[in-house]
VMD Tcl script that draws the C-alpha trace (Angstrom):
set ca {
  {-12.76 26.64 33.21}
  {-15.62 28.68 33.61}
  {-17.06 28.44 30.52}
  {-17.39 24.72 31.08}
  {-19.08 25.84 34.38}
  {-21.51 27.54 32.45}
  {-22.04 25.30 30.03}
  {-21.68 22.24 31.33}
  {-25.92 22.23 32.49}
  {-26.57 18.99 34.48}
  {-30.00 18.23 35.30}
  {-31.33 15.54 37.29}
  {-35.11 13.51 36.52}
  {-36.91 12.96 39.36}
  {-40.91 13.93 38.64}
  {-42.78 12.42 36.15}
  {-44.90 15.18 33.42}
  {-41.91 16.92 32.62}
  {-41.51 16.27 28.91}
  {-38.64 16.57 27.11}
  {-39.73 14.94 23.56}
  {-39.30 17.46 20.40}
  {-39.41 21.25 21.35}
  {-39.74 20.08 25.45}
  {-36.82 21.30 26.21}
  {-36.49 24.98 24.66}
  {-40.11 24.73 25.94}
  {-38.72 23.81 29.74}
  {-35.30 25.67 29.61}
  {-36.36 28.92 28.59}
  {-36.42 31.42 31.36}
  {-34.36 33.06 34.33}
  {-32.46 30.28 36.56}
  {-29.93 30.90 39.83}
  {-27.82 29.23 41.99}
  {-24.41 28.43 44.02}
  {-22.32 25.74 45.56}
  {-19.69 23.71 45.22}
  {-18.57 22.15 41.85}
  {-15.76 19.08 41.93}
  {-15.87 18.31 38.81}
  {-12.81 19.92 37.44}
  {-10.31 19.18 40.11}
  {-10.41 20.93 43.29}
  {-14.14 21.74 44.73}
  {-14.93 25.16 43.67}
  {-17.34 27.28 45.15}
  {-19.33 28.84 42.31}
  {-22.36 31.23 41.94}
  {-24.55 30.99 38.38}
  {-27.50 32.28 36.95}
  {-28.10 32.32 33.33}
  {-31.22 33.62 30.94}
  {-32.38 31.75 28.36}
  {-34.94 33.79 25.92}
  {-37.22 32.43 23.58}
  {-35.63 33.93 20.81}
  {-33.11 31.49 21.34}
  {-30.00 34.03 22.80}
  {-28.64 33.27 26.15}
  {-26.76 35.16 28.93}
  {-24.61 33.59 31.51}
  {-22.93 34.98 34.23}
  {-20.53 32.60 36.38}
  {-18.69 34.05 40.06}
  {-15.72 31.08 40.90}
  {-13.16 31.96 43.91}
  {-10.11 31.01 41.89}
  {-6.85 28.38 42.86}
  {-5.31 32.07 43.41}
  {-8.66 32.25 46.42}
  {-9.82 35.31 44.17}
  {-13.27 35.80 43.57}
  {-13.61 35.54 39.41}
  {-16.60 36.44 37.06}
  {-16.84 35.37 33.65}
  {-19.80 36.30 31.55}
  {-20.58 34.34 28.41}
  {-23.69 35.57 25.52}
  {-24.65 34.26 22.05}
  {-26.93 31.91 20.95}
  {-28.75 28.49 22.40}
  {-30.79 25.54 21.80}
  {-31.84 22.00 23.95}
  {-33.33 19.01 22.18}
  {-34.23 15.20 23.32}
  {-30.97 13.84 24.75}
  {-29.92 10.48 25.83}
  {-31.79 8.89 28.77}
  {-35.07 9.24 30.58}
  {-35.95 13.29 30.24}
  {-32.49 14.41 29.30}
  {-32.13 17.19 27.48}
  {-29.09 18.30 25.48}
  {-27.78 21.72 25.56}
  {-26.30 23.54 23.26}
  {-24.09 26.92 23.53}
  {-22.46 29.25 20.72}
  {-20.42 32.41 22.24}
  {-19.16 34.97 19.81}
  {-16.37 37.94 21.17}
  {-13.83 40.05 20.27}
  {-11.48 36.93 21.45}
  {-13.47 34.79 19.20}
  {-15.85 31.88 18.95}
  {-17.04 28.79 21.49}
  {-19.32 26.16 21.22}
  {-20.52 23.38 23.61}
  {-23.09 21.10 24.69}
  {-24.20 19.18 27.59}
  {-26.14 16.34 28.11}
  {-29.04 17.97 30.98}
  {-31.70 16.09 33.18}
  {-35.04 18.21 34.56}
  {-35.62 18.08 38.74}
  {-38.92 19.20 38.35}
  {-40.24 22.58 36.08}
  {-38.62 25.09 38.03}
  {-35.37 23.40 39.54}
  {-32.10 21.49 37.62}
  {-29.02 20.18 38.76}
  {-25.86 21.69 37.10}
  {-22.39 20.10 38.21}
  {-24.32 19.31 41.54}
  {-25.69 22.32 42.05}
  {-29.00 23.32 42.00}
  {-30.49 25.63 39.95}
  {-33.57 27.69 40.57}
  {-36.23 29.49 38.57}
  {-36.51 33.24 39.30}
  {-39.03 34.39 36.22}
}
mol new
graphics top color blue
foreach p $ca { graphics top sphere $p radius 0.5 }
foreach p [lrange $ca 0 end-1] q [lrange $ca 1 end] { graphics top cylinder $p $q radius 0.2 }
display resetview
Protein backbone atom coordinates (compact mmCIF):
# COMPACT_ATOMS: atom_id res chain seq x y z
CA UNK A 1 0.00 0.00 0.00
CA UNK A 2 2.79 2.46 0.82
CA UNK A 3 4.34 1.89 -2.61
CA UNK A 4 1.04 3.04 -4.07
CA UNK A 5 1.17 6.15 -1.91
CA UNK A 6 4.63 6.97 -3.17
CA UNK A 7 3.91 6.17 -6.81
CA UNK A 8 0.48 7.74 -7.10
CA UNK A 9 1.26 11.44 -7.16
CA UNK A 10 -1.88 13.31 -8.03
CA UNK A 11 -1.09 16.93 -8.94
CA UNK A 12 -4.03 19.33 -9.57
CA UNK A 13 -3.44 22.28 -11.95
CA UNK A 14 -4.72 25.68 -10.88
CA UNK A 15 -2.25 28.27 -12.17
CA UNK A 16 -1.69 29.44 -15.72
CA UNK A 17 1.83 29.61 -17.12
CA UNK A 18 2.95 26.15 -16.01
CA UNK A 19 3.89 24.12 -19.07
CA UNK A 20 3.63 20.34 -19.11
CA UNK A 21 4.38 20.04 -22.82
CA UNK A 22 7.57 18.30 -23.96
CA UNK A 23 10.11 18.16 -21.14
CA UNK A 24 8.09 20.58 -18.98
CA UNK A 25 6.96 17.84 -16.58
CA UNK A 26 10.51 16.69 -15.86
CA UNK A 27 11.71 20.27 -15.35
CA UNK A 28 8.78 21.07 -13.10
CA UNK A 29 9.01 17.97 -10.91
CA UNK A 30 12.80 17.92 -10.55
CA UNK A 31 13.58 18.84 -6.95
CA UNK A 32 12.70 17.89 -3.39
CA UNK A 33 9.17 17.80 -1.99
CA UNK A 34 7.48 17.19 1.39
CA UNK A 35 3.89 16.98 2.61
CA UNK A 36 1.56 15.35 5.11
CA UNK A 37 -2.15 14.76 5.51
CA UNK A 38 -4.86 12.11 5.35
CA UNK A 39 -5.30 9.76 2.39
CA UNK A 40 -8.70 8.14 1.84
CA UNK A 41 -8.24 6.49 -1.58
CA UNK A 42 -7.19 3.04 -0.26
CA UNK A 43 -9.89 2.29 2.29
CA UNK A 44 -10.05 3.69 5.82
CA UNK A 45 -8.46 7.15 6.19
CA UNK A 46 -4.69 6.94 6.69
CA UNK A 47 -2.39 9.66 8.01
CA UNK A 48 0.72 9.97 5.85
CA UNK A 49 3.89 12.02 5.72
CA UNK A 50 5.93 11.89 2.53
CA UNK A 51 9.17 13.23 1.12
CA UNK A 52 10.43 12.76 -2.42
CA UNK A 53 13.47 13.92 -4.35
CA UNK A 54 13.37 13.69 -8.15
CA UNK A 55 16.88 14.37 -9.44
CA UNK A 56 17.87 15.78 -12.83
CA UNK A 57 19.80 12.56 -13.55
CA UNK A 58 16.38 10.80 -13.36
CA UNK A 59 17.10 8.99 -10.08
CA UNK A 60 14.68 9.36 -7.17
CA UNK A 61 14.29 8.60 -3.49
CA UNK A 62 10.89 8.75 -1.78
CA UNK A 63 9.92 7.99 1.81
CA UNK A 64 6.40 7.59 3.12
CA UNK A 65 5.50 7.23 6.78
CA UNK A 66 1.99 6.12 7.70
CA UNK A 67 -0.02 4.73 10.58
CA UNK A 68 -1.22 1.27 9.56
CA UNK A 69 -4.36 -0.56 10.55
CA UNK A 70 -2.29 -2.06 13.37
CA UNK A 71 -1.99 1.55 14.71
CA UNK A 72 1.79 1.39 14.39
CA UNK A 73 3.97 3.80 12.46
CA UNK A 74 5.39 2.29 9.27
CA UNK A 75 8.02 3.72 6.95
CA UNK A 76 8.81 2.74 3.38
CA UNK A 77 11.61 4.18 1.26
CA UNK A 78 11.82 3.61 -2.48
CA UNK A 79 14.70 4.43 -4.78
CA UNK A 80 15.11 4.02 -8.50
CA UNK A 81 14.56 5.81 -11.79
CA UNK A 82 11.83 8.27 -12.75
CA UNK A 83 10.53 10.14 -15.74
CA UNK A 84 7.56 12.35 -16.46
CA UNK A 85 5.74 13.09 -19.71
CA UNK A 86 2.74 15.16 -20.71
CA UNK A 87 -0.34 13.39 -19.37
CA UNK A 88 -3.97 13.37 -20.31
CA UNK A 89 -5.89 16.51 -19.52
CA UNK A 90 -5.00 20.13 -19.02
CA UNK A 91 -1.54 20.64 -17.48
CA UNK A 92 -1.37 16.96 -16.58
CA UNK A 93 1.81 14.96 -16.32
CA UNK A 94 2.31 11.23 -16.15
CA UNK A 95 5.05 10.29 -13.72
CA UNK A 96 6.61 6.84 -14.04
CA UNK A 97 8.71 5.25 -11.29
CA UNK A 98 10.84 2.11 -11.50
CA UNK A 99 12.36 0.69 -8.31
CA UNK A 100 14.73 -2.24 -7.85
CA UNK A 101 15.79 -4.00 -4.67
CA UNK A 102 16.88 -7.41 -3.45
CA UNK A 103 13.18 -8.29 -3.27
CA UNK A 104 12.68 -7.55 -6.97
CA UNK A 105 11.62 -4.65 -9.12
CA UNK A 106 8.42 -2.70 -9.49
CA UNK A 107 7.15 0.02 -11.75
CA UNK A 108 4.15 2.27 -11.71
CA UNK A 109 2.82 5.36 -13.42
CA UNK A 110 0.16 7.89 -12.52
CA UNK A 111 -1.34 10.97 -14.07
CA UNK A 112 -0.52 14.06 -12.03
CA UNK A 113 -1.71 17.68 -12.12
CA UNK A 114 0.32 20.73 -11.08
CA UNK A 115 -1.00 23.15 -8.41
CA UNK A 116 1.80 25.68 -8.97
CA UNK A 117 5.57 25.68 -9.46
CA UNK A 118 6.20 24.91 -5.78
CA UNK A 119 3.17 22.82 -4.79
CA UNK A 120 1.46 19.70 -6.01
CA UNK A 121 -1.34 17.59 -4.61
CA UNK A 122 -0.80 13.87 -4.04
CA UNK A 123 -3.87 11.84 -3.12
CA UNK A 124 -5.42 14.97 -1.63
CA UNK A 125 -2.22 15.86 0.26
CA UNK A 126 -0.34 19.02 -0.71
CA UNK A 127 3.35 18.46 -1.40
CA UNK A 128 5.57 21.55 -1.20
CA UNK A 129 8.95 22.12 -2.84
CA UNK A 130 11.68 22.13 -0.21
CA UNK A 131 14.55 22.98 -2.60
